[in-house]
C-alpha positions as CSV (number, residue, x, y, z in Angstrom):
1,M,0.0,0.0,0.0
2,A,2.9,2.3,0.7
3,E,4.1,1.8,-2.9
4,L,0.6,2.4,-4.3
5,V,0.1,5.6,-2.3
6,S,3.5,6.8,-3.5
7,M,2.2,6.5,-7.1
8,A,-1.4,7.7,-6.5
9,P,-1.8,9.6,-3.2
10,T,-5.6,10.0,-3.1
11,S,-8.0,10.0,-0.2
12,G,-10.0,7.2,-1.8
13,G,-7.0,4.9,-1.3
14,H,-7.9,1.3,-1.8
15,Y,-11.0,1.6,-4.1
16,H,-9.1,4.2,-6.3
17,W,-6.1,1.9,-6.7
18,V,-8.4,-1.1,-7.6
19,S,-10.1,1.1,-10.2
20,M,-6.7,1.9,-11.6
21,L,-5.3,-1.6,-11.7
22,A,-8.4,-3.8,-12.4
23,P,-9.4,-4.9,-15.9
24,R,-11.8,-2.4,-17.5
25,S,-14.6,-5.0,-17.6
26,S,-14.6,-5.5,-13.8
27,Q,-13.2,-2.1,-12.8
28,K,-16.4,-0.6,-11.4
29,F,-17.5,-3.7,-9.6
30,F,-14.3,-4.4,-7.8
31,S,-13.8,-0.8,-6.9
32,Y,-17.2,-0.6,-5.4
33,L,-16.7,-3.8,-3.5
34,V,-13.3,-2.8,-2.1
35,G,-14.7,0.6,-1.1
36,W,-17.4,-0.9,1.0
37,F,-15.1,-3.5,2.5
38,N,-12.8,-0.6,3.5
39,V,-15.7,1.3,5.1
40,L,-16.9,-1.7,7.0
41,G,-13.3,-2.4,8.1
42,W,-12.9,1.0,9.6
43,Q,-16.3,0.7,11.4
44,A,-15.1,-2.6,12.8
45,I,-11.9,-1.0,14.0
46,A,-13.9,1.8,15.7
47,A,-15.9,-0.9,17.5
48,I,-12.7,-2.7,18.5
49,G,-11.2,0.5,19.9
50,G,-14.4,1.1,22.0
51,Y,-14.3,-2.6,23.2
52,L,-10.7,-2.5,24.2
53,A,-11.0,0.8,26.1
54,S,-14.1,-0.4,27.9
55,S,-12.5,-3.8,28.8
56,L,-9.6,-1.9,30.3
57,I,-12.0,0.2,32.4
58,Q,-13.9,-2.9,33.5
59,G,-10.6,-4.7,34.2
60,L,-9.5,-1.9,36.5
61,I,-12.8,-2.2,38.5
62,V,-12.4,-6.0,38.9
63,L,-8.7,-5.6,39.9
64,N,-9.5,-3.2,42.7
65,K,-12.9,-4.7,43.7
66,P,-12.5,-8.5,43.6
67,D,-16.2,-9.0,44.6
68,F,-17.4,-7.0,41.5
69,D,-19.2,-9.2,39.0
70,P,-18.8,-7.6,35.5
71,A,-21.9,-7.8,33.4
72,K,-22.1,-7.7,29.6
73,W,-24.6,-4.9,29.6
74,Q,-22.2,-2.8,31.6
75,L,-19.5,-3.4,29.1
76,T,-21.9,-2.4,26.3
77,L,-22.7,0.9,28.0
78,L,-19.0,1.5,28.5
79,I,-18.4,0.9,24.8
80,W,-21.1,3.5,23.9
81,A,-19.6,6.0,26.4
82,T,-16.2,5.5,24.9
83,V,-17.4,6.0,21.4
84,V,-19.3,9.2,22.4
85,F,-16.2,10.5,24.1
86,A,-14.1,9.8,20.9
87,V,-16.7,11.6,18.8
88,F,-16.6,14.6,21.2
89,I,-12.8,14.8,20.9
90,N,-12.8,14.5,17.1
91,T,-15.6,17.2,16.7
92,V,-15.8,19.7,19.5
93,L,-12.1,19.5,20.4
94,S,-10.9,18.9,16.9
95,R,-8.6,22.0,16.9
96,F,-6.6,20.4,19.7
97,L,-6.1,17.0,17.9
98,P,-2.5,17.6,16.9
99,K,-1.5,18.3,20.5
100,I,-3.6,15.5,21.9
101,E,-2.2,13.0,19.4
102,G,1.3,14.2,20.0
103,M,0.8,13.5,23.7
104,I,-0.7,10.1,22.9
105,L,2.3,9.2,20.7
106,I,4.8,10.1,23.5
107,L,2.7,8.2,26.1
108,H,2.5,5.2,23.7
109,V,6.3,4.8,23.7
110,M,6.8,5.6,27.4
111,A,4.1,3.2,28.4
112,F,6.0,0.4,26.7
113,F,8.9,0.8,29.1
114,A,6.6,1.5,32.1
115,I,5.0,-1.9,31.6
116,L,7.8,-4.1,30.4
117,V,10.6,-3.0,32.7
118,P,8.7,-3.8,36.0
119,L,7.1,-6.9,34.6
120,V,10.3,-8.4,33.3
121,Y,12.3,-7.4,36.4
122,M,9.8,-8.6,39.0
123,S,8.1,-11.7,37.5
124,P,9.4,-15.2,37.6
125,H,10.5,-16.3,34.2
126,N,9.6,-19.4,32.1
127,S,12.4,-21.1,30.3
128,A,13.1,-20.5,26.6
129,N,12.2,-24.1,25.9
130,T,8.7,-23.6,27.5
131,V,8.1,-20.4,25.6
132,F,9.1,-21.6,22.1
133,T,8.2,-25.2,22.1
134,T,4.9,-25.4,24.1
135,F,1.7,-25.3,22.1
136,L,-1.7,-25.3,23.7
137,N,-5.2,-25.6,22.2
138,Q,-7.2,-24.2,25.1
139,G,-10.1,-23.3,22.8
140,D,-10.7,-26.9,21.8
141,W,-10.3,-26.2,18.1
142,P,-10.1,-29.2,15.8
143,T,-6.3,-28.7,15.3
144,T,-3.5,-26.8,17.0
145,G,-2.7,-25.2,13.7
146,L,-6.2,-23.8,13.4
147,S,-6.0,-22.6,17.0
148,F,-2.8,-20.8,16.2
149,M,-4.3,-19.1,13.2
150,V,-7.4,-17.9,15.2
151,G,-5.1,-16.7,17.9
152,L,-3.2,-14.5,15.4
153,L,-6.3,-12.2,15.0
154,V,-5.6,-10.5,18.3
155,P,-1.9,-9.7,18.0
156,A,-2.4,-8.7,14.3
157,N,-4.7,-5.9,15.6
158,V,-1.6,-3.9,16.7
159,L,-0.5,-3.7,13.0
160,L,-3.9,-2.4,11.7
161,G,-4.5,1.2,10.8
162,S,-1.3,2.1,9.1
163,D,-3.3,3.1,6.0
164,A,-5.1,5.8,8.0
165,A,-2.8,8.4,6.6
166,V,-3.8,7.4,3.0
167,H,-7.2,8.9,3.5
168,M,-5.6,12.3,4.4
169,S,-3.4,12.2,1.3
170,E,-5.1,15.2,-0.4
171,E,-4.5,17.4,2.6
172,I,-0.8,16.6,3.1
173,R,2.1,18.4,1.3
174,D,4.3,16.0,-0.6
175,A,2.0,13.2,0.1
176,S,3.6,10.7,-2.3
177,S,6.7,10.9,0.0
178,V,5.4,11.6,3.4
179,V,2.5,9.1,3.6
180,P,4.5,6.0,2.6
181,K,7.2,6.9,5.3
182,V,4.4,7.3,7.9
183,M,2.9,3.9,7.0
184,V,6.2,2.0,7.0
185,G,7.4,3.8,10.1
186,S,4.3,3.0,12.0
187,L,4.5,-0.7,11.1
188,L,8.2,-0.9,12.0
189,V,7.9,0.9,15.4
190,N,4.7,-0.9,16.5
191,G,5.9,-4.2,15.1
192,V,9.1,-4.1,17.2
193,L,7.2,-2.9,20.3
194,A,4.5,-5.5,19.9
195,F,6.9,-8.4,19.4
196,A,9.0,-7.3,22.4
197,T,5.8,-7.1,24.5
198,L,4.7,-10.6,23.3
199,L,8.0,-12.2,24.3
200,A,8.0,-10.5,27.7
201,I,4.4,-11.7,28.5
202,L,5.1,-15.2,27.3
203,F,8.2,-15.4,29.5
204,C,6.2,-14.0,32.5
205,I,3.2,-16.2,32.3
206,H,4.1,-18.7,35.0
207,D,0.7,-19.6,36.3
208,L,-1.5,-20.3,33.2
209,D,-4.6,-21.5,35.2
210,F,-4.7,-18.3,37.2
211,V,-4.4,-16.2,34.0
212,L,-7.1,-18.1,32.2
213,N,-9.5,-18.1,35.1
214,F,-9.0,-14.5,36.1
215,P,-12.4,-12.7,35.9
216,S,-11.0,-9.8,33.9
217,S,-8.4,-9.4,31.1
218,P,-5.7,-12.1,31.1
219,F,-3.2,-9.2,30.7
220,V,-4.3,-7.9,34.0
221,A,-3.7,-11.3,35.6
222,V,-0.2,-11.5,34.2
223,I,0.7,-8.1,35.6
224,L,-0.9,-8.8,39.0
225,R,0.8,-12.1,39.4
226,G,4.1,-10.7,38.2
227,V,4.4,-7.5,40.3
228,G,2.4,-8.8,43.3
229,S,0.8,-5.5,44.0
230,T,-2.7,-4.3,43.2
231,S,-1.7,-0.6,43.1
232,G,1.3,-1.4,40.9
233,A,-0.8,-3.5,38.6
234,T,-3.4,-0.7,38.4
235,A,-0.8,1.8,37.4
236,M,0.6,-0.5,34.7
237,H,-2.9,-1.4,33.5
238,I,-3.7,2.3,33.0
239,S,-0.4,2.6,31.1
240,S,-1.4,-0.2,28.8
241,S,-4.3,1.9,27.5
242,F,-1.8,4.0,25.5
243,P,-0.2,1.2,23.5
244,A,-3.8,0.0,22.9
245,N,-4.4,3.1,20.8
246,N,-2.9,1.7,17.6
247,N,-4.9,3.9,15.3
248,L,-4.6,7.2,17.1
249,K,-0.8,7.2,17.2
250,L,-0.7,7.7,13.4
251,L,-2.5,11.1,13.6
252,P,0.4,13.3,14.9
253,Y,2.3,12.6,11.6
254,F,-0.3,14.1,9.3
255,C,-1.9,16.5,11.8
256,N,1.3,18.4,12.0
257,P,0.7,21.9,10.6
258,R,4.2,21.9,9.1
259,I,3.2,19.1,6.6
260,I,-0.4,20.0,6.0
């Protein structure tokens, strides 16, 4: 996509490129199809963002009030509240977006160290043999391979959204050069951070039954068992909300007034 946007930097992005490259006989059909898939994909990502943020909030409550019984309807209301808050930021406070996103980008990188350093330092560690050679199918899928492929959906989420800058191409100076650099840079930075986080968590999961049976997010359970402190786990859990914003971190690049 970075190569395509360097050749044709248009806000339409995917459906425009398909229209350019598809055979004339099927040009309109495939362009229309890809355009709708793109719209539906972004709507799904918006829903995922609301779900992740709401899960973090509910996880904090469970972490600090063990007797709290999280209900699905509460999570649904939290998702709606999160979406409304995001709309408010992007409409009423839109003039502050460059500063807000710049702050999010800084917190995104700082939170990586705020989470991993205490977790790796304080947690007991699994052996490399356990991490790299143990395969579990806890979801009772027909095969371990299928379980592995289904499990890839969650970690792949951190690499989504790099094409966000494409849809701002017509508002960016020198878009054919700036936008591809933003896309590739985002994937490289977040790919490295995500892989490091994955390895750290795998080495620090030493009580799998506790993690799987924890009433909130398994990530909360890993942190809690690792640092052994509710207050410390709470602070690290709040920090984890910044790496979770894998779409918002792109905005500082193309909201910068020096390149628009």
